[in-house]
Each structure stands twice: as C-alpha cells, then as structure tokens.
C-alpha positions as CSV (number, residue, x, y, z in Angstrom):
1,M,0.1,0.0,0.1
2,E,1.2,3.2,-1.0
3,L,1.1,5.7,1.5
4,H,0.3,9.6,1.1
5,L,1.5,12.3,4.0
6,D,-1.5,14.0,3.7
7,S,-3.9,11.5,4.4
8,L,-2.6,9.6,6.9
9,I,-4.2,8.2,10.3
10,S,-2.8,6.4,13.8
11,Q,-3.9,4.1,16.2
12,G,-1.4,3.4,18.9
13,S,1.8,2.6,17.2
14,Y,-0.2,2.1,13.7
15,L,0.4,4.4,11.0
16,A,-2.3,3.8,8.0
17,G,-3.5,5.3,4.8
18,S,-7.3,6.9,5.1
19,G,-8.4,4.6,2.8
20,D,-7.2,2.0,5.4
21,S,-10.2,-0.8,5.8
22,R,-9.7,-1.0,9.8
23,D,-12.6,0.5,12.0
24,W,-11.0,3.0,13.9
25,E,-13.0,4.1,17.1
26,C,-11.3,7.0,18.2
27,G,-13.0,10.5,18.5
28,I,-9.8,12.3,19.0
29,T,-7.0,13.0,16.4
30,H,-3.7,14.5,15.7
31,Q,-1.7,15.9,13.3
32,V,2.2,14.6,13.8
33,K,5.2,15.7,11.4
34,I,6.3,12.3,9.3
35,I,10.3,12.6,8.6
36,D,12.3,10.7,6.2
37,L,14.8,9.0,9.0
38,C,17.3,8.0,6.5
39,E,17.3,11.4,5.4
40,Y,17.3,12.7,9.2
41,L,20.6,10.3,9.9
42,Q,22.4,11.8,6.9
43,K,22.1,15.0,8.1
44,L,22.8,13.8,11.7
45,L,26.1,12.5,10.5
46,Q,27.0,15.6,9.0
47,E,27.5,17.2,12.8
48,V,28.4,14.3,14.5
49,P,31.1,11.6,13.4
50,R,29.2,8.7,14.7
51,I,25.9,6.9,15.7
52,Y,26.5,4.0,18.8
53,F,23.1,3.0,18.6
54,L,20.0,3.0,16.8
55,K,16.8,0.6,17.7
56,I,14.3,0.5,15.0
57,D,10.7,-0.8,16.0
58,I,8.5,1.1,13.4
59,E,5.6,-2.2,13.2
60,G,6.4,-3.1,9.5
61,A,8.0,-0.2,8.2
62,E,11.5,-1.5,8.8
63,F,11.6,-3.2,6.0
64,E,11.7,-0.4,3.7
65,I,13.7,1.4,6.0
66,M,16.5,-0.7,6.7
67,H,16.6,-1.5,2.4
68,K,17.3,2.1,2.3
69,L,20.1,2.6,5.0
70,L,22.1,-0.3,3.2
71,D,21.5,1.1,-0.2
72,L,23.0,4.5,1.4
73,D,25.4,2.7,3.4
74,L,24.6,4.4,6.9
75,H,25.0,1.2,8.5
76,E,28.6,1.9,8.4
77,K,28.8,4.8,10.2
78,I,26.5,3.4,13.0
79,E,27.8,1.1,15.7
80,Y,24.9,-1.1,16.2
81,I,21.8,-1.3,14.6
82,A,19.0,-3.5,16.6
83,C,16.0,-4.1,14.9
84,E,12.7,-5.7,15.7
85,T,11.2,-7.3,12.3
86,H,7.2,-7.8,12.3
87,E,7.3,-10.3,9.1
88,R,4.5,-11.7,10.9
89,Y,2.3,-8.9,9.6
90,F,2.6,-9.4,6.3
91,S,1.3,-11.9,4.3
92,D,4.8,-12.2,2.2
93,G,7.0,-12.0,5.3
94,E,8.8,-14.5,5.6
95,Q,9.9,-13.5,2.0
96,K,10.5,-9.8,3.2
97,I,12.8,-11.1,6.5
98,S,14.6,-13.6,3.6
99,D,15.4,-10.7,0.9
100,L,16.2,-8.0,4.0
101,R,19.0,-11.2,5.4
102,A,20.1,-11.3,2.1
103,H,20.6,-7.4,1.8
104,I,22.4,-7.6,4.9
105,A,24.7,-10.4,3.8
106,S,25.1,-8.5,0.7
107,K,26.8,-5.2,2.6
108,N,28.9,-7.9,4.9
109,A,26.9,-6.0,7.5
110,K,27.9,-7.7,11.1
111,N,26.1,-4.8,13.3
112,I,23.0,-5.4,12.9
113,L,20.6,-7.7,14.9
114,L,17.1,-8.6,13.7
115,D,16.4,-10.8,16.4
116,W,15.6,-8.0,18.5
117,I,12.3,-8.1,20.8
C-alpha cells in the first residue's frame, strides 16, 4: 500500500492511509510530522562522526527503511543497529525477512541484529 503523507491516520503505533479498511474507534486525532529516517540520519551524520546505537521498531515499516539504510551505506556509520522485524504482519513476511537478510549479507553488515524483541 502506498501511503500519502497528507492522508495518514494512526492508532497507537499503527500508521495507515485514510483508505485503510480498519474500523477506527477514536474521536480524537492529532496531526504529526512524518520524517524520512534515513534523510534525518544523513543530516545528523554531518554533525556527528558516528551513531553508537539505533533501535528500529516501526511495526512493519522496518523493511523499507532497512533496505534504504543499507543502500545508502548508513549502517557503516552506526555502531549497532537493533531492529525488531514484524514479518508476521505480512502475508509475504517470510520473503521480506529473507530478502532483508540477503541484503544485509550482501553488504557484509555485521552490526545489525534483527532478532531484537
């Protein structure tokens, strides 16, 4: 599902497009600013030489972010990355985790822990 920043809703830690079919039972909404984590890290790394620890727990968005983080070689400037994967939320979750593990291996990234709970 493609998400558009101007039509997102969230309940707890869930973020979805306004076309999501879930039945939302909330009467209060809040607008929040959404940022691109990799873009933020790139800017931060212009100010600091290294990031010691990054924990990623994004309820399903971690696959896209981790692939981008690896493509941009940002993992090379982060000492440890702990990522809680949520492949159980996807019908193709086993393929998603397999693809991510292969991408990590192709980058020879030894600083990424995917079994974080």
